[in-house]
Structure formats: structure tokens, C-alpha cells
N, C-alpha and C positions, 0 to 999 in steps of 0.2 A: 694270322700266323699258324701253320700246322703244328700240331701236336707231335713231339718226336716219338718215332716208331717204337723205341725202347719201352715207353710207358703207355703206349695205345693198346688196349687189351683186345683179343680176339673177343569223572569227578565223582564221578559217581561212585559211590561206595558199592558194596556188594547188594545191599538192599534195594537201593535205586535202579541198579542195572537189572535186578530180577524184575521189579516193577515194570521196567520197560520192555523186558522180555515177555511179560504177561500181557503187556499192551499191544505188542507185535501179534501175539497168538490169538488174543481175543479183542479185536479193534472195536472201538465204541460205535462205529457205524456197521457193525456186522449184520443188523437186522436189515439195514438198507441194501448192503451187498447182496444179501439173500434174496431181497425183493427184486432187485434188477441187476442180475449177473452180467457183466460186460462180456462181449464177444472176444474171441481169440484175437482178432486184429487190434480191438481197442487195448486189450491187455498188453499186448507186445509193443505197440506204437502210441499208448496213449500220451505219454510226455511231449510228443511232437505237435500235439494240439495246442501246447503254450507257444504263443507268437516268438517271445523272447528266445525260448530255448530252441525253436527252429533255425533262428539266425545264428544263435550261437554254435549250433550244430554244423551249419554250413561252414562258418569260420574254423571250427575245430577240424573238419573234413581237409580244408586246405593245408592247414597246419601239419595234420598227421600225414597227409600224402607227402609232403615235402621231407618231414622226418624220417618216414620209413623209405623213401627214396635213398635219402643219405645213408641208412643201413648198410645198403648195398655198394653205393656209389664210394662212400668214403672209406668204407673197410675194403673194399676191393682196390681202390687207388693206393691205399697204405701198403696193401699186400703186394702189388704189382711194382710199387717203388721199391720195396726192401726185401720181400720174399720171408718176413719174419713175423711170427706169431706174437713175439714179445713187443714188437712195435705196434702191431695192431691192438695189444692190450694197453700200450702206452697211450695210444691215441684216446682210449676210453679213459684212462686215469687223468689226463690232462683236463677232461670234462668233470671228473669227479671231485677233484680237489676244490674247485671253487664252489662246486654245488654243495659240498658238505659244509664248507665254511660259512656260505652265506643264505642257505635256504631258510634259516630261521628269520633273517631279516626279510626274506621275501614273505615269510607268514605275516609278520608285522605289517608290511606294505599291503598285503591281502586285506587286512583287518581295518586298515585305515584310508587306503587310497581307493577310488573308483576303480574297480576291477576291469571295466572296459579299457580305461586308459592305460593300465598296466600292461594289459594283454596286447594293445595295439603298438605300444612302444616296444615290446618285446618282439613282436612279429616284424615290425620295421627294422630292429638289429639283426634279426636271423635273415631278413632279405638282403641287408648290407653285407653280412658275412658270406652268404651264397654267391652274391654278385662279385665280390672280391676275388674269391677263389676261381670264379669262371674267367674272370680277366687274368688271372696268373696262368691258367691253362691255356687260354687263347694266345697269350704272349710268349708261352714256353718258360716261363720263370718258376713254375711250380717245383716245390721241393718239400721234403719231409718237415723241415722247421715251420713252414708257413700252415702245414696241415695241423701240426701240433698246437700253433699259436691260435689257429681259428676254432679248434676244438676248446682251448682255454676259455676263450671270449665267449663261445656259445655255452660253456658251463656257467659262466657268470650271469648270462642272460636267462638261462633256464631257471637258475636258483632263484632269481628275483621274480620270474614271470609265473612259474608253474603252480605255486600255491594259489595264486589268483584264479587260474583256470579251474583247478580242482574246486575251490571254495565258491566259485561263482555259481555252480550248478545248484547249490542248495537255495540260492536267492532268487532263481528265476523260475523255479518250478514249485508247486505246493508240495507239503510234506508227503501226502498220501501218493505222489507220484515220484518221489525222490528215488527210490530203488529202481524203478523203471527208467528214470532218467539216467542214472548211473550205468544201468546195463546197457541202454541204448548208445550211451556215450562209448562204452567198451566196444559194442557191437560196431560202431562207426570206426574207431580206431582199428579194430581187427579187419574191417572191410578195406580200409587203406592199407593194412599189412598184406591184404590179399592181393590188392591190385597194384599198389604203387611200387614195391620192389621188382616185379616183373617189368613194369613199365621202365623203371630206372635202369635194370640190367639190359633191357632191349636197346634203350637209348645210348648206353655206354657202347655196347656192341656195334651198333649201327652208325653213330655219329660221333662218339667220344665223350670223355668225361666233361668237357667244358659245356656241352649242350645240355648234359644232364643237371649241372649246376644252374645253368640259365632257367631251366624248367622249374627246378626247386626254388629259386628266387620269385618266380612268377607266382607259384602256389602260395608263397608267404604273403604276396600282395592280395591274393584272393582271401586269404584269412582276415586280412586288415579290413577289406571291404565288407566282408560279412558282419564283423563285428560292429560297424558303423550303423547298422539297423536295429542292434540291441539297445532300446530305450532304457537310459540309466539315470538314476537320481544322484546328485553330487553326494560323494562320500562326506559325511559330517563327523568331524571330530573337533568341535569348537574349543575344546579345552587346550588346543595347539595353537590357537589363534594368537599372534604376538609373541611366541615363544622364540627364543633364540636357538641357533644350531646345537648348541651344547645341552640345553634343556630338552630338546627333542630327542637327542642321541640317548640322554640318560633315560629318558622315558621308554625308549624303544628297548634299550638293555633291560629295564624293568618289565616289560611286557614280555619279552623273550623269557625271562626268569619265572613270570608267572605261568607262562604257557607250559614249561617243563615241569613246574610243581603241580600243575593240574594233571598232566600226564601220569606223573609219578603217583599221585593220589587215586587215580581212577584206575582200577585194577584191571578193567576190560580194555581200556585205551592201551594200557602198558603191554597187555599180553598181546593184542593184536599187532601193534607196531614191531613188538619184539620179534613174534614169528614172522613178520613180513620182511624185516631185515635179515634175519638169518636165512630165510628161503631164498631172497632175492640173491645173495651170495652164490648160491648153487644153481638157481633157477635161469638165470639169464645170460650168463657168459657166452653161452652157445651162440646166441643170436648175433653177437658182435664178432665171434670168430669163425662163423660159418663161411665166409668169403674164402678163408685158407683151407678150410675143411674140404669144400667142394673142389678146390683147385687141386689139392694134394690127393684126395681119395677118389674122386670121381673125374679127375682131369678136365674140369668144367671151366666156363668162364663167366662173364656178367650175367648172361641170360640164364644159365644154370642156378646161379646164386639167387637171382631174383625168383625164379620158379620155386625153389626150396623153401624160401621165406615165404612165398604166396601160399603154398600148400599148407604150412603151418598155420597160416591164418584161416583156412577153411575150418579147421577144428576150432579155432578161437572163437571165430564168428558163430559157430554152431553153438559153442558153450554160453557165449554172451546172450544170444536170442533165447536159449533154454532158460536161463537165469531170469530174464525179463518177464517170462510167462509163469514161473513158478511162484506158488504162495511162499510167505515169508516164515517158512518152518525149517528146522534142522540145518540151518546155514552154517553153523560151525562144523557140523560133520561133513557138509559139503565142500566146505573149505579145505579141510584135511583130505578128502577124496581127491581133490584137485591136486595137492601137492604130490599125492602117490601116483597118480595118473601121469603127471609131468616126469616123475622120477622114472617110472617104469618106461615111458617113451623114449627118454634120453638113453637109457642103457640100450633099449632095442636098436635104436638109430646107430649105434656104434658096432652093432654086431652083424651088419651087412654091407656087402660090397655093391648091392644093386642100387642104382639111383631110384628106381620106382618103390622098391621096398622102403628104403630110407625115406622116400616122401610120404609114405603112409605112416610111418613112425612119426614124422613131423606133424601129421594132422593130430595124432594123440597128444603130442607135446603142446600143440597150439591150443587144444582142448583143456588140458590142465592149467596152462597158463592163464586162460581166460577166467576160469573157476576161481583161481587164486586171487587174481588181481581185482576182479568185479567185486568178489564178496567182501574182501578186506576193505575196500574203498567204500563199498555200500554200508557195511556195519560201522565203519568210522563215522560216516555222515550222519547215520541214524542216531547214534548214542552221544555224539559230541554236544556240548553246550555251544550255542551260536556265537557267544562271545569270543570262544576260543577256536572257531572252526578254522580260520586261516592258519593259525599257529600250528594246530594239529596236523592240517595237511601239508604244511611245510615240513613238519617232522616226517610224514609219511613219504614226501617227496625225496628225502634224503636217501630213501632206499635205491634210487638211480645211483648215488654215489657208492654205496655199497656194492651194488650191481656191477659197476665199473672197476672198483678194487677187485671184486671177484674175477672180472675179465682179465686183469693184469696178472693175477696170480695163476689163473688158469692157463693163460697165454705162456707164462714161464714153464708151468708143468708141461705144457704141449711141446716147447723146445726141447725139454729133458726127456721126457718119457714117452712123446708121440701124442699126436692130438686125439687118436681113439681112446687112449687111456685117461686122458685129461677129461674128455667129455664123459665117459663111463663113470668116472670118480664124481662128478657133479650129480649125475643120477642116483648113485648110491648115497651119497650125502642127504639129497632130498628125501629118500626113504627112510633113512635114520631119523631126520628131524621130524617127519610125519609121525613115526613110532613114538618118540619121546614127547611130542606135544599131546599125542592122545592119551598117552599113560599119565603124564604129570602136570598137565594144564587143563584141568577139567572146565575151567571158565570158557575156554575156546570150544571144547566139545559140546557143551549144554547151550551155548548162545543160540537164539532163535533168529 
């Protein structure tokens, strides 16, 4: 059935943290490094030499391609259906609520259940959601409530799945390649941000939303197949053998409490996560409101939205590859520099009516975003105790909820004051956050 024309578009204490920083700056095998210095290619792509990480990487690319297509397709669909920035923000909020409520349970799952199993189950659920929306679009029954419901269900899936994806990296690469793997993971994500939105916008413009959702479902299938090649040992927690549901539930709640106490007592973990949450509130709403911005300011459609997100990924990819090749020094300062670059890019983006100039500022925004996200994730992975890794990464992933709450607030601000003012305010907020952290959180400033 043809789609109606109306909506077809054109723990550590301070001393231990200091010891870890010293270990980073003066590695035990420094003599070996000096004796046989790796080449540039090896330094950048070294972790892909690990078989398990290669297949994990392929699965991740399929997932991220679909998710980044969705950034254009779902947001543009919501805006075409309603013409409202508030509804755009509400779609994000529907994902944020279950993610905020359930992410810690996802962390407990990540620490106990085989991560490959969790990821494959989550990808299968995402495939089903995308296929369901495609059927609604093909049959002409698509409406905003279905879009909101699908966003909520996807929020549940992400909350339970994403901590396993984040924690799995540290278990399939050796520690000396961990930062490289995290940076390459970010580079792959940003490569998909470069390619997938443009493809999604092109499919929407040429074939319609329904075909875009079918492609997204197929990419989730690719993610499932990639993970089948990752050899995985069974997750072992024999202490739960023979337990009843009530006992497992109480133990899970206890594990969550232990994870939160661990974060509270580890000042570096607490500082990194706090800065990440505050920065996410200001840093990411632009990405989800961009379909409306491009439509209103540049009179663009799906293709233009996809191109704008793609050019931001150029800067993000450059930033991620740069981090993959840099030595492990002054990473706290580089993190703060990323926040400042992101803020300046957002302010500049709102000051032009030229699509080309705005695209150049989006490159700057992407660079700052990659520095912020990759460094925060890499530092968390390096300093966290293995026993708490899943739960810490679950807390880290709740930044997505904070980001979606920010999208909702910025969407309302855009309705009241205009989208330019709302976007500029997020850039100013990031610069203020950067200055305050630099002045009053020396633990971040000095981390290596």
C-alpha cells in the first residue's frame, strides 16, 4: 500500500588513582616499547589484530549503521507528522525514561550473563521493532502514538543491552590495547555516523520511510550474525544455581547498591561520570533536533538532514583516529578541550544561514564530541575494577537518558524562543561547564 502523500517527504582512593596515573605515564614495558616501536598503522589499528574484537567490530558496525539511520529517519518522520520540536523531544524522552530506570539492571546483567547472548537478544528485539514500524508504514497505519511506543520499547532494550556492549570490549582485547580498541570502536561508530545518515536520508527521499526501516531491520540482522563468530565462554556465577526468583532479585538489588557505593567512594569515577552527565545534557540534543533545524532554517529534507549529520561525523572520525594514535598523556586536558570545541562549534553553527558554512561548523562539533565521548569511556575502562565494570558502564550509559531529557527541554525552548536560540544556549552551557570543571575539578584536569 502506498504511503499517504501528506507524510511522504521530499574505588579507588586518591592514592591508588595516582598510582594508576603513574603506571600509565611510565609503563612497565617501556623498555620494550623503546626497543621495538610500532608503526603508525599498528598503533592506530592494533586492536583489530584480535580475532574476537574483529567480529565484535563487524557486529557493532551493523548496529551503529541502523541506529544512525534512525537518527535521521525517526526524527524526520516525527517532524513531518507533527511539525513540532516538542514532539521531537518527546520521542527522545520516551526512550530516556526506561533507560534511566533500567540501566543499572543492564549493568547487573552485563556482570553475570554472557555478553554475546545479551547483545544478540537485544539486536533481535531491535530488528523486530524496525520491522514492525516498516509494516505500519507500508500499510498506512503509522501514527505518532506508535512512534512513541516504539521509542519506549527501544529504550528498554537499550537499557538492558548497552552496558554489555560497553563492558564486552575490555574482555576481548588485552589491557595494553584497550584504549586503542575503545578509540577504534568510537571511530567505527563515527564512520557509521558519516555514512548511515546520508544513506538513510537518501532512502527516505527516494523510496520512503518504509524502505528505510526495512534496511534498518536488515542491518540489525547483520549485527546478530557478526556476534555469532565471537567465541564466548559461558558466564559463570555458580552462586545463583538453585536460587529462586526472589533471591536473585534481592542479590541483584544488592549488586546495584554495591556498584553505586563503589562509584561514590572512587573520586575519579564519580568525577568522570558527573562531568559526562552534565555535558551530555548540553552536548547531544542538537543531534536529535537537527531534522527540524534543517527543515526550518535551510528548507531542507531527508537528504540534507543526512548530509548534515554525516559531515559532523567527519570531525568525529578524525578525532577518534587521532586519539587512537596519541600516547596516554594529558587525557584529562584533552577531554576538557573537546568540551570547549563542541561548545564553540554549536554556537558558530547557529550564527550562519549558509548550509555549507553550517556544515563546516558541524565538523568542529563532531571533533569535540568524539574527544569527549572516547576519552570519558576510555578513562572509565582503564581505572575501573573488573568486578564493577558492567555496573559502572551501566551508569555511564544513563548519560543517554540525560541527553534525551536535555533534548526534551531544548525542544520546548525551541518552541518558545526559536531553534537558533535554543541551540546557541547549549553551546554556551558547554563552555560554562568546561570552565567550571577546569577551575574546580583538578582530578579531571590532572588525569593522565
